[in-house]
ZAMARGU-4260 file (C-alpha; in steps of 0.2 Angstrom, whole numbers, plus 5000, padded with zeros to 4 digits):
<rodrens>
0) 5000/5000/5000 | 5006/5018/4996 | 5009/5029/5011 | 4994/5041/5013 | 4998/5060/5012
5) 4995/5069/5028 | 4984/5085/5028 | 4977/5097/5041 | 4959/5093/5044 | 4953/5110/5050
10) 4941/5117/5036 | 4935/5133/5045 | 4944/5144/5032 | 4933/5135/5018 | 4937/5120/5007
15) 4950/5122/4993 | 4943/5121/4976 | 4948/5105/4967 | 4951/5103/4949 | 4956/5089/4938
20) 4974/5096/4936 | 4984/5087/4949 | 4997/5101/4950 | 4984/5114/4953 | 4976/5103/4966
25) 4993/5103/4976 | 4995/5122/4974 | 4978/5125/4980 | 4980/5114/4995 | 4996/5122/4999
30) 4990/5139/4997 | 4975/5135/5008 | 4986/5128/5022 | 4978/5111/5020 | 4993/5101/5014
35) 5003/5100/5030 | 5010/5087/5042 | 4995/5085/5053 | 4983/5074/5061 | 4973/5065/5048
40) 4975/5058/5030 | 4969/5065/5014 | 4954/5053/5013 | 4948/5059/5030 | 4950/5077/5025
45) 4940/5074/5008 | 4927/5065/5018 | 4924/5081/5028 | 4921/5092/5013 | 4903/5096/5009
50) 4900/5090/4990 | 4891/5106/4986 | 4907/5116/4990 | 4918/5106/4978 | 4914/5112/4960
55) 4921/5097/4950 | 4913/5103/4934 | 4904/5117/4927 | 4885/5121/4929 | 4874/5108/4921
60) 4872/5111/4902 | 4855/5113/4894 | 4860/5102/4880 | 4848/5087/4879 | 4854/5070/4884
65) 4841/5056/4883 | 4846/5038/4887 | 4836/5025/4877 | 4832/5011/4890 | 4818/5002/4881
70) 4811/5001/4863 | 4793/4994/4862 | 4781/4991/4847 | 4764/4998/4847 | 4748/4991/4841
75) 4750/5000/4825 | 4768/4992/4822 | 4777/5009/4826 | 4791/5009/4839 | 4791/5020/4854
80) 4807/5024/4865 | 4807/5024/4883 | 4821/5032/4894 | 4826/5046/4906 | 4830/5064/4902
85) 4848/5065/4910 | 4851/5083/4905 | 4841/5097/4897 | 4824/5096/4891 | 4814/5090/4876
90) 4797/5095/4869 | 4784/5089/4856 | 4789/5095/4839 | 4808/5095/4843 | 4819/5087/4830
95) 4830/5074/4838 | 4845/5064/4833 | 4850/5046/4837 | 4869/5049/4840 | 4875/5032/4835
100) 4866/5031/4818 | 4865/5050/4815 | 4847/5048/4810 | 4834/5062/4814 | 4815/5063/4817
105) 4803/5074/4826 | 4794/5070/4842 | 4775/5068/4840 | 4771/5063/4858 | 4779/5063/4875
110) 4771/5051/4888 | 4775/5050/4907 | 4766/5039/4920 | 4753/5052/4924 | 4749/5056/4906
115) 4755/5066/4890 | 4767/5080/4892 | 4772/5095/4881 | 4789/5095/4888 | 4800/5083/4898
120) 4814/5089/4909 | 4830/5083/4918 | 4826/5067/4929 | 4809/5063/4921 | 4806/5045/4914
125) 4796/5046/4898 | 4792/5037/4882 | 4795/5046/4866 | 4784/5043/4850 | 4793/5049/4834
130) 4785/5054/4817 | 4796/5042/4807 | 4806/5026/4810 | 4824/5027/4815 | 4838/5015/4818
135) 4840/5015/4837 | 4844/5002/4850 | 4844/5001/4869 | 4859/5011/4876 | 4858/5024/4862
140) 4858/5042/4867 | 4847/5055/4859 | 4851/5073/4857 | 4842/5088/4849 | 4846/5088/4830
145) 4853/5106/4831 | 4864/5102/4846 | 4872/5085/4842 | 4883/5078/4856 | 4902/5075/4853
150) 4907/5058/4848 | 4924/5050/4846 | 4934/5034/4846 | 4950/5040/4854 | 4953/5051/4869
155) 4965/5056/4882 | 4960/5052/4900 | 4965/5051/4918 | 4965/5032/4923 | 4964/5026/4941
160) 4970/5008/4941 | 4961/4998/4954 | 4966/4980/4950 | 4981/4970/4957 | 4984/4963/4940
165) 4994/4976/4929 | 4985/4986/4916 | 4994/4983/4899 | 4996/4994/4884 | 4988/4985/4869
170) 4976/4974/4880 | 4958/4976/4876 | 4945/4980/4890 | 4927/4983/4890 | 4922/5001/4893
175) 4906/5006/4900 | 4901/5025/4899 | 4883/5030/4903 | 4873/5017/4894 | 4886/5014/4881
180) 4898/4999/4879 | 4913/4997/4868 | 4930/4988/4868 | 4944/4999/4874 | 4963/4998/4872
185) 4976/5008/4881 | 4987/5015/4868 | 5000/5025/4878 | 5003/5029/4896 | 5010/5046/4896
190) 5014/5050/4914 | 5010/5046/4932 | 5000/5058/4941 | 5005/5051/4958 | 5023/5056/4956
195) 5020/5070/4943 | 5034/5061/4933 | 5032/5064/4914 | 5039/5047/4910 | 5031/5035/4898
200) 5027/5018/4904 | 5020/5001/4898 | 5010/4995/4913 | 4998/5002/4926 | 5000/4995/4944
205) 4986/4995/4957 | 4983/5013/4964 | 4992/5021/4949 | 4984/5037/4943 | 4990/5040/4925
210) 4987/5050/4910 | 4983/5038/4895 | 4977/5038/4877 | 4963/5026/4874 | 4956/5020/4858
215) 4939/5012/4856 | 4931/4999/4844 | 4918/5011/4839 | 4914/5030/4841 | 4903/5034/4856
220) 4895/5049/4864 | 4907/5057/4876 | 4914/5073/4883 | 4927/5079/4895 | 4923/5076/4913
225) 4926/5094/4917 | 4911/5098/4906 | 4900/5083/4909 | 4900/5071/4923 | 4887/5061/4913
230) 4897/5059/4897 | 4915/5061/4905 | 4917/5047/4917 | 4919/5028/4913 | 4924/5011/4920
235) 4935/4998/4912 | 4931/4979/4915 | 4942/4964/4912 | 4935/4954/4897 | 4937/4937/4905
240) 4933/4940/4924 | 4922/4955/4922 | 4931/4963/4936 | 4931/4982/4936 | 4949/4986/4934
245) 4949/5005/4932 | 4939/5021/4933 | 4943/5035/4921 | 4939/5053/4918 | 4940/5060/4900
250) 4951/5075/4897 | 4948/5078/4879 | 4946/5068/4863 | 4961/5066/4851 | 4961/5077/4836
255) 4968/5063/4825 | 4951/5054/4828 | 4942/5068/4818 | 4955/5068/4804 | 4954/5050/4800
260) 4940/5045/4788 | 4938/5027/4781 | 4941/5027/4762 | 4927/5019/4751 | 4935/5007/4739
265) 4928/4999/4723 | 4935/4981/4726 | 4929/4974/4743 | 4931/4958/4752 | 4916/4949/4744
270) 4923/4953/4727 | 4940/4946/4731 | 4932/4930/4739 | 4922/4928/4723 | 4937/4929/4712
275) 4947/4917/4724 | 4932/4905/4725 | 4932/4903/4744 | 4929/4914/4759 | 4942/4923/4769
280) 4946/4915/4786 | 4958/4916/4801 | 4963/4899/4808 | 4972/4904/4825 | 4984/4891/4832
285) 4988/4892/4850 | 4999/4881/4861 | 5015/4880/4870 | 5032/4882/4862 | 5036/4866/4854
290) 5018/4860/4854 | 5018/4859/4835 | 5009/4874/4830 | 5020/4880/4815 | 5023/4862/4809
295) 5004/4859/4809 | 5000/4875/4801 | 5012/4872/4787 | 5006/4855/4784 | 4988/4861/4783
300) 4993/4875/4771 | 5001/4862/4760 | 4984/4852/4760 | 4974/4868/4757 | 4985/4875/4743
305) 4984/4858/4734 | 4965/4860/4734 | 4966/4877/4726 | 4964/4888/4742 | 4973/4905/4743
310) 4982/4904/4760 | 4996/4913/4770 | 5004/4908/4787 | 5009/4921/4800 | 5022/4913/4810
315) 5028/4919/4827 | 5047/4919/4824 | 5045/4925/4806 | 5035/4940/4811 | 5046/4945/4826
320) 5060/4946/4813 | 5052/4961/4805 | 5035/4969/4810 | 5038/4965/4828 | 5056/4965/4830
325) 5055/4980/4842 | 5045/4969/4855 | 5052/4958/4868 | 5044/4945/4879 | 5037/4954/4894
330) 5018/4953/4896 | 5016/4970/4889 | 5026/4966/4874 | 5017/4949/4871 | 5000/4958/4872
335) 5006/4971/4858 | 5013/4957/4848 | 4996/4948/4847 | 4987/4965/4844 | 4997/4968/4829
340) 4996/4951/4822 | 4977/4951/4824 | 4976/4968/4814 | 4987/4960/4800 | 4977/4944/4800
345) 4961/4954/4798 | 4968/4964/4783 | 4974/4948/4775 | 4957/4940/4777 | 4949/4955/4769
350) 4960/4951/4754 | 4951/4935/4753 | 4965/4924/4760 | 4964/4909/4772 | 4976/4915/4786
355) 4984/4904/4798 | 4993/4911/4813 | 5005/4901/4823 | 5009/4910/4839 | 5009/4904/4857
360) 4997/4919/4861 | 4997/4914/4879 | 4983/4925/4886 | 4965/4922/4884 | 4961/4941/4884
365) 4971/4944/4868 | 4964/4928/4859 | 4947/4935/4863 | 4952/4952/4857 | 4958/4944/4841
370) 4941/4935/4839 | 4931/4951/4842 | 4942/4961/4830 | 4941/4948/4816 | 4923/4943/4819
375) 4918/4926/4828 | 4911/4920/4811 | 4928/4922/4803 | 4939/4915/4817 | 4943/4897/4821
380) 4953/4895/4837 | 4964/4878/4836 | 4971/4873/4852 | 4987/4862/4850 | 4986/4853/4866
385) 5003/4846/4869 | 5009/4843/4887 | 5024/4853/4894 | 5034/4837/4896 | 5032/4833/4878
390) 5036/4850/4872 | 5052/4850/4884 | 5057/4834/4877 | 5057/4840/4859 | 5065/4857/4864
395) 5069/4860/4845 | 5075/4878/4848 | 5084/4874/4865 | 5073/4887/4874 | 5067/4875/4888
400) 5085/4871/4892 | 5090/4889/4893 | 5074/4893/4904 | 5079/4879/4916 | 5096/4886/4917
405) 5089/4903/4922 | 5095/4911/4905 | 5077/4914/4898 | 5066/4920/4912 | 5050/4924/4902
410) 5048/4907/4893 | 5029/4903/4892 | 5026/4887/4903 | 5041/4890/4914 | 5043/4908/4919
415) 5027/4915/4911 | 5010/4908/4912 | 5000/4900/4898 | 4981/4901/4899 | 4974/4887/4889
420) 4958/4890/4879 | 4942/4887/4889 | 4932/4883/4874 | 4942/4882/4858 | 4934/4879/4842
425) 4945/4864/4838 | 4957/4854/4850 | 4970/4843/4842 | 4983/4832/4851 | 5000/4838/4846
430) 5009/4824/4856 | 5003/4807/4850 | 4998/4806/4832 | 5009/4810/4817 | 5008/4828/4810
435) 5000/4821/4794 | 4986/4812/4803 | 4983/4827/4814 | 4982/4839/4799 | 4970/4827/4791
440) 4959/4826/4806 | 4960/4845/4808 | 4955/4848/4790 | 4940/4837/4792 | 4934/4848/4807
445) 4936/4865/4799 | 4920/4874/4796 | 4915/4877/4778 | 4928/4888/4770
</rodrens>
């Protein structure tokens, strides 16, 4: 545990004004005489401060924020949208916007528990009837058409890490902000607010408070926490355990997010697949070093190539000699290694190829990230289930011998954990049968290509 900061607990002179900027907080505390060696901890001091005297954010905005919590069909077949006015107000005749789809419509009726309303204000639970159908889903956020809410898929935030397991750059987490969910990845850790040291890092330890850049799997409605508590605060959850690992406050969206626009191209994946005569797929081999992943992938590719399939193998050692030559074997580097491979595999699948990846890929979270990125319908996880004893007996590269001698501290299975798949799409035994027999059995189990 970190040593608590001692402060003076006498608040008779008035509570200092807290802001999101850590350095300003320290200066304000010092100038008010509150940051002194005294009788209590910072926590006890903060607990004594009346919430209304601490202006964390600006006055509530009048901009409409309406959370869609339920969508119901009417007898006429039209849909109505129930939810809560979290901010601002909305009236019949107003033109509204569904933030996610960008579609607009006018409100023809507002209904509350006690009847119809002309206007619904902050805190009211109401049902909206629109004059035309829109593409909306539970969790969507509605705004006034003329006052659209900001959206982004990249932002800078202050993260408070709350989990004993380290937070890693490149690892995918589930982000929850208001009623919205998205996959989130920590791209950079700029500096640690605890120490005020502007030093880049690759991991977050428990109780760390750091400035990080975060990217999302899709654009969501959000704003800086300083301007909006509703749209500026979020939580991160572990994808496997569902544990809350961090709380975050958005500082600002990143400009580069607004400057990147997907280019429409004339030739798409379906056109390439039609020309190739088969679907693009990713076959993801995972297992210990020496389990037979690369040999099995190679044998399978030969068989598929002979049948006229267009294929490519992404092999761990080969990729680390080029694209990923800057990465080592720490947990953080392993996570980034798999993230890059997943992105490359997705691009090659988009080219209409059957892509086989042969990587240890030791962590379930990263394999699930790859599945989510590539698409579950395109992703086949093959677990090459070879025991550690067999892998160590083979030791083709001499890695286990080095690890046992203490010369290779991060070898998976010895000094670093391997998380076997809980429910792989296909499991093959890499220790008993011949490679040819295993490849033949695998080929028979593969979904229609």
